[in-house]
VEXNUDO-136408 format. One line per 3 residues: number of its first residue (from 0); their letters; for each residue z, y, x of N, C-alpha, C. Coordinates in steps of 0.05 Angstrom, whole numbers, plus 32768, in hexadecimal, padded with zeros to 4 digits. Layout:
N
NUM> A> Z/Y/X/Z/Y/X/Z/Y/X; ...
This chain:
269
0> MIH> 7FD8/7D2D/8000/7FBD/7D26/7FF7/7FAC/7D3F/7FF8; 7F94/7D3D/8004/7F82/7D53/8006/7F6B/7D4E/7FF2; 7F6C/7D5A/7FDC/7F58/7D56/7FC7/7F3E/7D65/7FCD
3> LQS> 7F41/7D7F/7FD3/7F29/7D8E/7FDA/7F28/7D8F/7FF9; 7F14/7D81/8004/7F13/7D7D/8021/7F02/7D93/802F; 7EEE/7D9E/8021/7EDD/7DB1/802E/7ECC/7DC1/801B
6> VTK> 7EC2/7DD7/8024/7EAD/7DE6/8016/7E97/7DEB/802B; 7E7E/7DE8/8023/7E68/7DEA/8036/7E52/7DFB/8028; 7E47/7E0E/8037/7E32/7E1F/802C/7E19/7E0F/8027
9> KAS> 7E0D/7E13/8010/7DF5/7E04/8009/7DDD/7E0F/8019; 7DC9/7DFE/801D/7DB1/7E06/802C/7DA2/7E1B/801C; 7DA6/7E1C/8002/7D98/7E30/7FF1/7DA6/7E4A/7FF0
12> FAP> 7DBC/7E4E/7FFF/7DCB/7E67/7FFF/7DB8/7E7E/8005; 7DBB/7E94/7FF6/7DA9/7EAB/7FF9/7DB7/7EC1/8009; 7DB3/7EC3/8023/7DC0/7ED6/8034/7DB8/7EF3/802E
15> ARE> 7DA2/7EF7/801F/7D99/7F12/801A/7DA9/7F21/8005; 7DBB/7F12/7FF7/7DCB/7F1F/7FE2/7DDD/7F35/7FEF; 7DE0/7F4A/7FE0/7DF0/7F60/7FEA/7E07/7F65/7FD8
18> GFP> 7E1A/7F75/7FE2/7E31/7F7C/7FD2/7E47/7F67/7FD3; 7E5D/7F6D/7FC5/7E74/7F5B/7FC5/7E6D/7F41/7FB6; 7E76/7F2A/7FC0/7E87/7F25/7FD7/7E77/7F1F/7FF1
21> YNV> 7E5C/7F22/7FF0/7E4C/7F1B/8007/7E4E/7F2F/801E; 7E5A/7F46/8018/7E5D/7F5A/802E/7E78/7F57/803C; 7E88/7F44/8034/7EA1/7F3E/8042/7E9A/7F2D/805A
24> PVI> 7E9F/7F36/8073/7E96/7F28/808B/7E9D/7F0B/808C; 7EB6/7F04/8086/7EBE/7EE8/8087/7EAF/7ED7/8073; 7EAB/7EE2/805B/7E9C/7ED4/8046/7E7F/7ED1/804E
27> AGL> 7E73/7EE6/8058/7E57/7EE6/805F/7E51/7ED1/8075; 7E64/7ECD/8087/7E60/7EBA/809C/7E6B/7E9E/8098; 7E75/7E99/8080/7E83/7E7F/807B/7E6F/7E69/8075
30> EAL> 7E6A/7E58/8089/7E58/7E42/8086/7E66/7E29/807A; 7E7E/7E24/8083/7E8E/7E0D/807A/7EAB/7E11/8080; 7EBC/7E04/8070/7ED9/7E06/8075/7EE5/7DEB/806C
33> RFE> 7EF5/7DE0/807E/7F02/7DC7/8078/7F20/7DCB/8073; 7F2B/7DBB/8060/7F47/7DBC/805B/7F53/7DA1/8063; 7F64/7DA2/8078/7F6C/7D89/8085/7F8A/7D83/8081
36> TAV> 7F98/7D94/8074/7FB5/7D8F/806F/7FBA/7D95/8052; 7FD1/7D8B/8048/7FD7/7D8E/802C/7FDD/7DAA/8024; 7FE5/7DBB/8037/7FEA/7DD7/8033/7FDA/7DE8/8046
39> TFL> 7FCA/7DFA/803C/7FBA/7E0C/804C/7FC0/7E28/8044; 7FC6/7E39/8057/7FCB/7E55/8052/7FB3/7E66/805B; 7FAB/7E79/804A/7F96/7E8C/8051/7FA4/7EA6/8056
42> VGE> 7FA1/7EB1/806F/7FAF/7EC9/8076/7F9C/7EDE/8081; 7FA4/7EF7/807F/7F93/7F0C/808A/7F9A/7F26/807B; 7F8F/7F3C/8086/7F94/7F56/807A/7F86/7F58/805F
45> NGS> 7F8F/7F6C/804F/7F82/7F71/8035/7F64/7F77/803A; 7F53/7F6A/802A/7F36/7F6E/802C/7F29/7F5B/8040; 7F39/7F49/804C/7F2D/7F37/8060/7F1D/7F20/8054
48> GKS> 7F21/7F1B/803A/7F11/7F06/802C/7F21/7EED/8024; 7F3B/7EEC/802A/7F4A/7ED4/8023/7F4D/7ED0/8005; 7F52/7EE6/7FF6/7F54/7EE3/7FD9/7F38/7EDD/7FCD
51> TLL> 7F24/7EE8/7FD8/7F08/7EE3/7FCF/7F02/7EC5/7FD2; 7F09/7EBA/7FE9/7F04/7E9D/7FEC/7F14/7E8D/7FD9; 7F2D/7E94/7FD5/7F3E/7E85/7FC2/7F33/7E86/7FA6
54> EML> 7F29/7E9D/7F9E/7F1D/7EA0/7F83/7F03/7E8F/7F81; 7EF4/7E8E/7F97/7EDC/7E7D/7F97/7EE3/7E60/7F94; 7EF9/7E57/7FA2/7F02/7E3C/7FA0/7F0B/7E36/7F83
57> AAG> 7F18/7E49/7F77/7F21/7E45/7F5B/7F09/7E42/7F48; 7EF5/7E53/7F4C/7EDD/7E52/7F3B/7ECE/7E37/7F3F; 7ECB/7E2F/7F59/7EBC/7E17/7F5E/7ECB/7DFD/7F56
60> SRL> 7EE6/7DFF/7F57/7EF6/7DE8/7F4F/7EFA/7DE6/7F31; 7EF5/7DFB/7F23/7EF8/7DFC/7F06/7F14/7DF5/7EFD; 7F27/7E00/7F0C/7F43/7DFB/7F05/7F4B/7E0E/7EEE
63> PAV> 7F5E/7E06/7EDE/7F69/7E19/7ECA/7F78/7E30/7ED9; 7F77/7E47/7ECD/7F85/7E5E/7ED9/7F9F/7E64/7ECA; 7FB3/7E6D/7ED9/7FCB/7E77/7ECC/7FC9/7E95/7ECD
66> GAS> 7FC0/7EA0/7EB7/7FBB/7EBD/7EB7/7FB1/7EC6/7E9C; 7FA6/7EDE/7E9C/7F9D/7EEA/7E83/7F84/7EDD/7E79; 7F72/7ED3/7E8B/7F59/7EC8/7E83/7F54/7EAE/7E93
69> DVE> 7F44/7E9C/7E88/7F3B/7E85/7E97/7F28/7E8D/7EAD; 7F26/7E7C/7EC2/7F14/7E83/7ED8/7EF8/7E87/7ECF; 7EEE/7E76/7EBD/7ED2/7E78/7EB4/7ECC/7E90/7EA2
72> RDV> 7EE1/7E9D/7E98/7EDD/7EB4/7E87/7EE7/7ECE/7E92; 7EF6/7ECD/7EA8/7F02/7EE5/7EB4/7EEC/7EF6/7EC1; 7EE7/7F0E/7EB7/7ED2/7F1F/7EC1/7ED6/7F26/7EDE
75> TLA> 7EEF/7F28/7EE7/7EF5/7F30/7F02/7EEE/7F1A/7F16; 7EE9/7F01/7F0C/7EE2/7EEB/7F1D/7EC4/7EE5/7F1D; 7EB4/7EF6/7F11/7E97/7EF1/7F11/7E8B/7EEF/7F2D
78> PAR> 7E92/7F00/7F40/7E88/7EFC/7F5B/7E90/7EE2/7F68; 7EA9/7ED9/7F62/7EB3/7EBF/7F6C/7EA3/7EA8/7F61; 7E9C/7EA9/7F47/7E8C/7E94/7F3B/7E70/7E93/7F47
81> QLA> 7E65/7EAA/7F4C/7E4B/7EAB/7F58/7E4C/7E9F/7F75; 7E60/7EA7/7F84/7E63/7E9D/7F9F/7E67/7E7F/7F9F; 7E77/7E74/7F8D/7E7C/7E57/7F8C/7E63/7E47/7F89
84> RSY> 7E4F/7E52/7F7B/7E36/7E44/7F76/7E26/7E41/7F90; 7E2E/7E4F/7FA5/7E20/7E4E/7FBF/7E2C/7E39/7FD2; 7E41/7E2B/7FC9/7E4F/7E18/7FDA/7E51/7DFD/7FCD
87> TFG> 7E51/7DE8/7FDE/7E57/7DCD/7FD5/7E74/7DC7/7FDA; 7E82/7DBB/7FC7/7E9E/7DB5/7FC9/7EA1/7D97/7FD0; 7EAF/7D91/7FE5/7EB3/7D76/7FED/7ECE/7D6B/7FE5
90> WAK> 7ECE/7D58/7FD3/7EE7/7D4D/7FC7/7EED/7D31/7FD1; 7F06/7D2C/7FD6/7F0F/7D11/7FDB/7F14/7D03/7FC0; 7F20/7D12/7FAE/7F25/7D07/7F93/7F23/7D1F/7F80
93> RNH> 7F10/7D1F/7F6F/7F0B/7D36/7F5D/7F1D/7D33/7F44; 7F2D/7D46/7F3F/7F3B/7D48/7F25/7F40/7D65/7F1E; 7F49/7D6A/7F06/7F4D/7D85/7EFD/7F6A/7D8C/7EFA
96> RGF> 7F7B/7D7C/7F08/7F98/7D83/7F08/7F9D/7D9B/7F1A; 7FB0/7DAB/7F12/7FB7/7DC2/7F22/7FB0/7DDC/7F14; 7FB1/7DF2/7F23/7FA9/7E0C/7F17/7FA4/7E21/7F2C
99> FLR> 7F99/7E37/7F24/7F94/7E4E/7F34/7FA6/7E65/7F2A; 7FB4/7E72/7F3C/7FC6/7E87/7F34/7FC5/7E9F/7F48; 7FC0/7EB6/7F3D/7FC4/7ECF/7F4B/7FDE/7EDC/7F43
102> AED> 7FED/7EE7/7F56/8007/7EF1/7F4F/8006/7F06/7F39; 7FF1/7F17/7F39/7FF0/7F2C/7F25/7FEA/7F21/7F09; 7FDE/7F09/7F08/7FD8/7EFD/7EEE/7FF1/7EF0/7EE1
105> FFG> 8005/7EEA/7EF1/801D/7EDD/7EE6/8029/7EEE/7ED0; 802B/7F08/7ED5/8038/7F19/7EC2/8029/7F1A/7EA7; 800E/7F1A/7EA9/7FFF/7F18/7E90/8003/7EFE/7E82
108> FAR> 8006/7EE8/7E91/800C/7ECE/7E86/8027/7ECE/7E78; 803B/7ED9/7E85/8056/7EDA/7E79/8055/7EEA/7E5E; 8047/7F00/7E5E/8045/7F10/7E45/8036/7F00/7E30
111> RMA> 8022/7EF1/7E38/8013/7EE1/7E24/8024/7ECB/7E18; 8034/7EBE/7E29/8047/7EAA/7E1F/805B/7EB6/7E0C; 8065/7ECE/7E13/8079/7EDB/7E01/806D/7EE2/7DE7
114> QMQ> 8054/7EEC/7DE7/8046/7EF3/7DCE/8041/7EDA/7DBD; 803A/7EC4/7DCA/8036/7EAB/7DBB/8050/7EA2/7DAD; 8066/7EA4/7DBB/8080/7E9D/7DAF/8086/7EAE/7D97
117> KEL> 8082/7EC8/7D9A/8088/7EDB/7D84/8076/7ED4/7D6B; 805D/7ECE/7D70/804B/7EC8/7D5A/8053/7EAE/7D4C; 805B/7E9A/7D5C/8063/7E81/7D50/807D/7E84/7D40
120> EAD> 808F/7E94/7D4B/80A8/7E99/7D3C/80A2/7EA8/7D22; 808F/7EBB/7D23/8087/7EC9/7D0B/807A/7EB6/7CF7; 806A/7EA3/7D01/805E/7E8F/7CEF/8073/7E7E/7CE1
123> LAA> 8087/7E76/7CF0/809D/7E66/7CE4/80AC/7E76/7CCE; 80B0/7E90/7CD4/80BE/7EA1/7CC0/80AD/7EA4/7CA7; 8092/7EA6/7CAB/8080/7EA8/7C94/8080/7E8E/7C83
126> VEE> 8082/7E77/7C90/8084/7E5E/7C82/809D/7E5D/7C71; 80B3/7E65/7C7D/80CD/7E65/7C6E/80CB/7E76/7C55; 80BD/7E8D/7C57/80BB/7E9F/7C40/80A7/7E93/7C2C
129> EYA> 8091/7E89/7C35/807C/7E7E/7C23/8086/7E66/7C14; 8096/7E55/7C21/809E/7E3C/7C16/80BB/7E3C/7C0B; 80C5/7E54/7C07/80E0/7E57/7BFB/80E0/7E4A/7BDF
132> GRS> 80F4/7E39/7BDA/80F6/7E2C/7BC0/80E6/7E12/7BBE; 80D6/7E0C/7BD3/80C7/7DF3/7BD1/80D6/7DDD/7BE0; 80CC/7DC5/7BDF/80DB/7DAE/7BEB/80DC/7DB1/7C09
135> DYA> 80F1/7DA4/7C15/80F4/7DA4/7C32/80DD/7D96/7C3F; 80D2/7D82/7C31/80BB/7D73/7C3D/80A3/7D86/7C40; 809D/7D95/7C2B/8086/7DA7/7C2B/808A/7DBD/7C41
138> KGF> 80A3/7DC7/7C42/80A9/7DDC/7C55/80A7/7DD1/7C72; 80B2/7DB9/7C76/80B1/7DAD/7C90/8095/7DA7/7C99; 8084/7D9E/7C87/8068/7D98/7C8D/805A/7DB2/7C95
141> ARM> 805F/7DC8/7C88/8052/7DE1/7C8E/805C/7DED/7CA9; 8076/7DE8/7CAF/8082/7DF2/7CC8/8079/7DE2/7CE0; 8071/7DC9/7CDC/806D/7DB7/7CF2/805B/7DC1/7D09
144> PHA> 8042/7DCA/7D03/8031/7DD2/7D1A/803C/7DEA/7D2A; 8048/7DFD/7D1C/8053/7E14/7D2A/806C/7E0C/7D3A; 807D/7DFC/7D2E/8096/7DF4/7D3B/8090/7DE2/7D54
147> KEL> 807C/7DD1/7D52/8075/7DBF/7D69/806B/7DD0/7D80; 805A/7DE3/7D7B/804F/7DF4/7D90/8064/7E05/7D9D; 8076/7E10/7D8D/808C/7E20/7D97/809F/7E0F/7DA8
150> AAI> 80A5/7DF7/7D9F/80B7/7DE5/7DAD/80AB/7DDD/7DC8; 8090/7DD9/7DC9/8083/7DD2/7DE2/8085/7DE9/7DF6; 8081/7E02/7DED/8083/7E19/7DFF/809F/7E1B/7E0A
153> RAR> 80B3/7E18/7DF8/80CF/7E1B/7E01/80D7/7E04/7E13; 80CC/7DEC/7E0F/80D3/7DD5/7E20/80C8/7DDA/7E3C; 80B2/7DE8/7E3E/80A5/7DEC/7E58/80B0/7E05/7E66
156> YGE> 80B5/7E1B/7E57/80BC/7E34/7E63/80D7/7E3F/7E5B; 80E7/7E30/7E4B/8100/7E3A/7E42/80FC/7E4F/7E2C; 810E/7E62/7E2B/810D/7E76/7E16/80F7/7E8B/7E1C
159> GLD> 80EC/7E8A/7E34/80D6/7E9D/7E39/80D6/7EA5/7E57; 80BF/7EA7/7E63/80BD/7EAF/7E7F/80C6/7ECC/7E82; 80C3/7EDC/7E6D/80CA/7EF8/7E6F/80E8/7EFD/7E6B
162> ARS> 80F7/7EE7/7E66/8114/7EEA/7E63/8123/7EE7/7E7D; 8115/7EE3/7E93/8121/7EDF/7EAE/8116/7EF5/7EC1; 8122/7EF5/7ED9/8117/7F07/7EED/80FC/7EFD/7EF5
165> HGE> 80EC/7F0F/7F02/80D1/7F07/7F0A/80D1/7EEF/7F1C; 80E3/7EEF/7F30/80E4/7ED8/7F42/80EC/7EBF/7F34; 8100/7EC0/7F23/8109/7EA8/7F15/80F3/7E9D/7F03
168> SFL> 80E6/7EAF/7EF4/80D1/7EA6/7EE2/80B9/7E9B/7EF0; 80B3/7EA7/7F08/809C/7E9D/7F18/80A1/7E80/7F21; 80BA/7E7B/7F2B/80C0/7E60/7F34/80C1/7E4D/7F1C
171> ALF> 80CB/7E57/7F05/80CC/7E46/7EED/80B0/7E3E/7EE4; 809D/7E50/7EE7/8081/7E4A/7EE0/8077/7E34/7EF2; 807C/7E36/7F0C/8073/7E21/7F1F/807F/7E06/7F17
174> QAR> 8098/7E06/7F13/80A6/7DED/7F0C/809B/7DE1/7EF2; 8094/7DF2/7EDF/808B/7DE8/7EC5/806E/7DDE/7EC7; 805E/7DEB/7ED8/8041/7DE5/7ED8/8038/7DD2/7EED
177> FVP> 8048/7DCE/7F02/8040/7DBC/7F18/8040/7D9F/7F0E; 802A/7D90/7F14/8029/7D74/7F0F/8020/7D66/7F29; 8027/7D4D/7F2D/801F/7D3F/7F46/8000/7D3D/7F48
180> SGL> 7FF8/7D3A/7F61/7FDB/7D36/7F68/7FC9/7D4C/7F5E; 7FD3/7D65/7F60/7FC3/7D7C/7F57/7FBA/7D8D/7F6E; 7FA6/7D9E/7F68/7F9D/7DB3/7F7B/7FA7/7DCD/7F71
183> YLL> 7FB5/7DDC/7F82/7FC1/7DF6/7F7A/7FB7/7E0C/7F8C; 7FAA/7E20/7F80/7F9F/7E37/7F8E/7FB0/7E4F/7F87; 7FBF/7E5A/7F9A/7FD2/7E6F/7F94/7FCC/7E88/7FA5
186> DEP> 7FCA/7E9F/7F97/7FC5/7EB8/7FA5/7FDE/7EC9/7FA6; 7FEA/7ECB/7FBD/8002/7EDB/7FC2/8019/7ED4/7FAF; 8021/7EBB/7FAF/8037/7EB3/7F9D/8051/7EBF/7FA5
189> EAP> 8053/7ECA/7FBD/806C/7ED6/7FC6/8072/7EF1/7FB9; 805E/7EFD/7FAC/8061/7F18/7FA2/807A/7F1D/7F91; 8081/7F0C/7F7E/809A/7F11/7F6F/80B3/7F04/7F7A
192> LSP> 80B1/7EF8/7F92/80C7/7EE7/7F9C/80D6/7EF5/7FB3; 80F0/7EF5/7FB1/8101/7EFF/7FC7/80FF/7EEB/7FDE; 8108/7EF2/7FF6/8107/7EDF/800C/8115/7EC5/8005
195> LRQ> 812C/7EC6/7FF8/813A/7EAE/7FF0/812A/7E9D/7FDD; 811D/7EAA/7FC9/810C/7E9C/7FB6/80F3/7E90/7FC4; 80EA/7E9D/7FD9/80D3/7E92/7FE8/80DB/7E78/7FF5
198> VGF> 80F4/7E76/8000/80FD/7E5E/800B/80FF/7E48/7FF5; 8109/7E50/7FDE/8109/7E3D/7FC7/80EE/7E34/7FC0; 80DA/7E46/7FC1/80BE/7E3E/7FBC/80B5/7E29/7FD0
201> LAL> 80BD/7E2D/7FEA/80B5/7E19/7FFE/80C0/7DFD/7FF8; 80D8/7DFC/7FED/80E4/7DE3/7FE6/80D4/7DD6/7FCF; 80CB/7DE6/7FBC/80BA/7DDC/7FA6/809F/7DD3/7FB1
204> LHE> 8095/7DE2/7FC4/807B/7DDB/7FD0/807D/7DBF/7FDE; 8093/7DBB/7FED/8098/7DA2/7FFB/8099/7D8B/7FE7; 80A7/7D8F/7FD1/80A9/7D7B/7FBC/808E/7D73/7FB1
207> MVQ> 807D/7D87/7FAC/8063/7D81/7FA0/8050/7D74/7FB4; 8052/7D7B/7FCE/8041/7D6E/7FE2/8048/7D51/7FE4; 8062/7D4A/7FE1/806A/7D2E/7FE1/805E/7D1F/7FC9
210> QES> 8056/7D2E/7FB4/804A/7D21/7F9D/802B/7D24/7F9D; 8020/7D26/7FB6/8003/7D26/7FBA/7FF5/7D3D/7FAF; 8001/7D55/7FAF/7FF4/7D6D/7FA6/7FE9/7D7C/7FBF
213> QFI> 7FD5/7D8C/7FBA/7FC9/7D9D/7FD0/7FCC/7DBA/7FC8; 7FD1/7DCB/7FDC/7FD5/7DE7/7FD7/7FC3/7DF7/7FEA; 7FB5/7E0B/7FE0/7FA7/7E1F/7FF0/7FB2/7E3A/7FE7
216> IAT> 7FBE/7E48/7FF9/7FCE/7E60/7FF1/7FC6/7E78/8002; 7FBE/7E8E/7FF6/7FBA/7EA7/8003/7FD4/7EB6/8003; 7FDD/7EBF/801B/7FF8/7ECA/801C/7FFA/7EDE/8033
219> HSP> 800E/7EF0/8031/8017/7F02/8047/8032/7EFA/8051; 803E/7EE5/8046/805A/7EDF/804B/805E/7ECD/8064; 806B/7ED7/8079/8071/7EC6/8090/8084/7EAF/8088
222> ILM> 8094/7EB3/8073/80A6/7E9D/806B/8096/7E86/8060; 8083/7E8C/804E/8073/7E76/8042/8061/7E69/8058; 8056/7E79/806A/8044/7E6E/807E/8052/7E5A/8091
225> AFP> 806D/7E5B/8091/807C/7E49/80A3/807F/7E2D/8098; 8072/7E27/8082/8074/7E0C/8076/806C/7DF7/808B; 807C/7DE3/8090/8076/7DCF/80A5/805C/7DC0/80A0
228> GAT> 804B/7DBF/80B5/8033/7DAF/80B3/801B/7DBD/80A6; 801F/7DD6/809D/800A/7DE4/8090/7FF5/7DEE/80A3; 7FDC/7DF1/809A/7FC7/7DFE/80A9/7FC6/7E1C/80A1
231> ILS> 7FC5/7E2D/80B5/7FC3/7E4A/80AF/7FA8/7E54/80B9; 7F98/7E5D/80A6/7F7D/7E67/80AC/7F7D/7E86/80AB; 7F75/7E92/80C1/7F74/7EAF/80C3/7F59/7EB9/80BB
234> FDE> 7F59/7ECE/80AA/7F40/7EDB/80A0/7F3C/7EF6/80AD; 7F4C/7EFC/80C2/7F4A/7F17/80CE/7F31/7F1A/80DF; 7F25/7F04/80E8/7F0C/7F05/80F7/7EFB/7EEE/80EE
237> APV> 7EE0/7EF3/80EF/7ECD/7EDD/80E9/7EC6/7ECF/8103; 7EC4/7EB5/8103/7EC9/7EA3/80EC/7EE7/7E9E/80E8; 7EED/7E93/80D0/7F08/7E8B/80CA/7F12/7E77/80DF
240> RSV> 7F2B/7E7B/80E8/7F35/7E69/80FC/7F52/7E62/80F6; 7F5B/7E4B/8100/7F77/7E43/80FD/7F88/7E51/8112; 7F9F/7E5B/810A/7FB1/7E69/811C/7FCD/7E5E/8119
243> PWE> 7FDB/7E59/8130/7FF7/7E50/812E/8009/7E66/8122; 801D/7E5D/8114/8030/7E70/8106/803A/7E85/811A; 8042/7E7C/8132/804F/7E8E/8145/803C/7EA4/814F
246> QLE> 8022/7EA0/814C/800F/7EB4/8156/8004/7EC7/8140; 800D/7EC3/8128/8003/7ED3/8112/800E/7EF0/8114; 7FFD/7F03/810F/8005/7F1F/810F/801B/7F24/80FB
249> HVT> 8019/7F17/80E3/802E/7F1B/80CF/8049/7F13/80DA; 8049/7EFE/80EA/8063/7EF4/80F5/806D/7F06/810B; 805B/7F0D/811E/8064/7F1C/8135/806D/7F38/812D
252> ITR> 805F/7F45/811A/8067/7F60/8111/8082/7F5F/8103; 8085/7F4B/80F1/809E/7F48/80E2/80B5/7F43/80F5; 80B1/7F31/8108/80C6/7F2B/811C/80CD/7F43/812C
255> DFL> 80B9/7F52/8136/80BE/7F6A/8146/80CD/7F7F/8136; 80C5/7F82/811D/80D2/7F96/810C/80EF/7F8F/8108; 80F5/7F76/8101/8110/7F6E/80FC/8122/7F70/8115
258> NQP> 8115/7F6B/812D/8124/7F6D/8146/812A/7F8A/814E; 8117/7F9C/8148/811B/7FB8/814F/8110/7FCA/813A; 811D/7FCB/8122/8113/7FDC/810D/8112/7FFA/8115
261> GAF> 8126/8002/8125/8127/801E/812D/810E/8027/813C; 8104/8015/814D/80EC/801C/815C/80D4/8021/814A; 80D2/8011/8135/80BC/8015/8122/80C0/802E/8111
264> LAN> 80D8/8031/8107/80DD/8047/80F5/80DD/8062/8103; 80E2/8062/811E/80E2/807C/812C/80C6/8089/812B; 80B1/8079/8128/8096/8085/8127/8092/8094/810D
267> LT> 80A2/808E/80F9/809F/809C/80DF/80AA/80B8/80E0; 80BC/80BD/80F2/80C9/80D8/80F4/80C2/80E7/810D
């Protein structure tokens, strides 16, 4: 299912604006972009504009963020919010299912969840102390809101995302938060994942696509880009264009290095 079908620059767009993100060539020249497959990868070198576009899509879609701040309050996303106001979003079916996730924000989210658990556990201990000697009914009633919230967190994330390796907890987050028929905007989800975990992520991606979810993913990973049937959009040159997996620089360099690492490393010495 393709929920977000396109973004199109408004006629009222002000090309005279200067500075970031309008000075990024791909962004400056972006008139329209269509999403025609359930999985779209945004690829390119650092600074090419792929993450900027993803942040703009998150701001314009008003999806919840998995991170330290919500999209509408995150100060680092102010340019993305401004840019989103310059585009029209074309929807097949508008809903607010899904989320936006930057890899670096995951660790802040895990810390926030751990802190919430500690605070709820402390609240329960305080109830035990305050209600010592009172009836079980009174104590249970006082414990109820804290216990319910703590149980909900543990049901979704187990004993805590920070209790596992980064790769395990990252996949656990996806499994806990993914719902069918959602739009998911992911920035470099491969960052905490080993090659084997990336293959596991592809399996999860396949499962969610079968449940009518759409994914737009900025990535450097040739493993993720190999997802069957995905569109790969290159940001290395303006305008943005679709590139076959086999012709991607990420793929050819990785393949050449693995075939002849000595030839590459000889240049270092």
